[in-house]
C-alpha positions as CSV (number, residue, x, y, z in Angstrom):
1,M,-37.8,14.5,-8.4
2,D,-35.6,16.7,-6.5
3,T,-34.8,15.6,-2.4
4,T,-34.0,18.5,-1.4
5,G,-37.4,19.7,-2.6
6,F,-38.9,16.9,-0.9
7,F,-36.8,17.5,2.5
8,S,-38.3,20.8,2.2
9,K,-42.6,20.3,1.8
10,I,-41.8,17.8,4.3
11,G,-40.2,19.7,7.2
12,P,-37.7,19.0,9.3
13,L,-39.7,17.8,11.8
14,R,-42.0,15.4,10.5
15,L,-38.0,14.7,9.3
16,V,-36.8,13.7,11.4
17,L,-40.7,11.9,12.7
18,L,-40.4,9.4,9.4
19,A,-36.6,8.8,10.2
20,F,-38.1,7.4,14.1
21,A,-40.6,5.7,12.7
22,I,-38.1,4.0,9.8
23,A,-35.7,3.9,12.2
24,C,-38.4,1.2,14.0
25,Y,-39.3,-1.0,11.3
26,P,-35.8,-3.4,11.8
27,L,-35.9,-3.1,15.3
28,V,-39.0,-5.7,15.5
29,L,-36.7,-8.6,15.2
30,F,-34.6,-7.3,18.6
31,A,-38.5,-7.8,20.0
32,D,-37.5,-10.6,21.7
33,M,-34.0,-10.5,24.0
34,D,-33.4,-10.9,26.7
35,P,-34.6,-7.5,28.8
36,E,-30.9,-6.9,30.5
37,G,-29.0,-4.3,29.5
38,I,-29.7,-2.9,26.1
39,G,-32.5,-5.4,25.9
40,V,-35.0,-3.7,27.2
41,L,-35.6,-1.2,25.0
42,T,-35.3,-3.1,22.5
43,V,-38.5,-5.3,24.8
44,Y,-39.7,-2.8,26.7
45,V,-40.0,0.8,25.5
46,V,-39.2,0.5,21.5
47,P,-42.8,-1.6,21.0
48,A,-44.4,1.6,23.0
49,L,-42.8,3.4,20.9
50,V,-44.0,2.1,18.2
51,V,-47.4,2.6,19.1
52,I,-47.4,6.5,20.0
53,L,-45.4,7.2,16.8
54,F,-48.4,5.3,14.8
55,F,-50.9,7.7,16.8
56,V,-48.9,11.2,15.9
57,L,-48.3,9.7,12.3
58,M,-51.7,8.9,12.1
59,L,-53.1,12.1,13.9
60,D,-50.8,14.9,11.2
61,A,-51.5,12.6,8.7
62,L,-55.7,13.9,9.6
63,M,-54.6,17.7,11.0
64,N,-52.9,17.6,6.9
65,R,-55.8,17.0,5.1
66,I,-58.1,19.6,7.7
67,F,-55.5,22.3,6.1
68,M,-56.4,20.9,2.8
69,A,-59.0,22.9,3.0
70,E,-60.1,25.2,1.2
71,Q,-57.1,26.3,0.2
72,D,-55.2,26.9,-3.6
73,D,-53.5,24.6,-5.6
74,E,-50.1,24.2,-4.1
75,V,-50.7,24.0,-0.6
76,R,-52.9,21.0,-1.3
77,A,-49.8,19.4,-3.1
78,R,-47.7,19.4,-0.9
79,N,-50.2,18.7,2.0
80,R,-51.3,15.4,-0.1
81,L,-47.1,14.5,0.4
82,R,-47.4,15.5,3.7
83,M,-50.4,13.0,4.2
84,R,-48.8,10.2,2.2
85,A,-45.7,10.2,3.8
86,D,-47.4,9.8,6.7
87,L,-49.7,6.8,5.6
88,L,-46.7,5.0,4.0
89,V,-44.2,4.6,7.2
90,A,-47.4,4.2,9.1
91,A,-48.2,1.7,7.0
92,G,-44.5,0.2,7.1
93,L,-45.2,0.1,11.4
94,V,-47.9,-1.8,10.5
95,L,-46.4,-4.6,8.5
96,S,-43.2,-5.2,10.4
97,W,-44.5,-4.8,13.7
98,L,-47.9,-6.8,13.8
99,S,-46.8,-10.5,13.6
100,W,-44.9,-8.7,17.2
101,F,-48.1,-7.4,18.8
102,R,-50.0,-10.9,17.5
103,E,-48.2,-12.9,18.7
104,I,-48.1,-11.3,22.5
105,G,-51.4,-11.8,22.4
106,A,-51.6,-7.6,22.4
107,L,-54.1,-8.1,18.5
């Protein structure tokens, strides 16, 4: 698959959203730091950002599914690609952060 075609089908704003969400995957390793200095970001900001990003990804996937209704095959294929990318990245967020949220008693 051509990566430039993939990026143009995804769109720039959605690409930034997916990149932010993917950047949060490894930050779970630093979520137990002392909340001093840079630790404030990893202890307070990033977990809140993960929850927000998860719900934005779910909303985006839902809207792509809604926009697939009564469209031609090209638009359906583009929206299906966007929806699958959103769901795949959201699943990665859940898998990487689930143990941390269970540990703090949020689930």
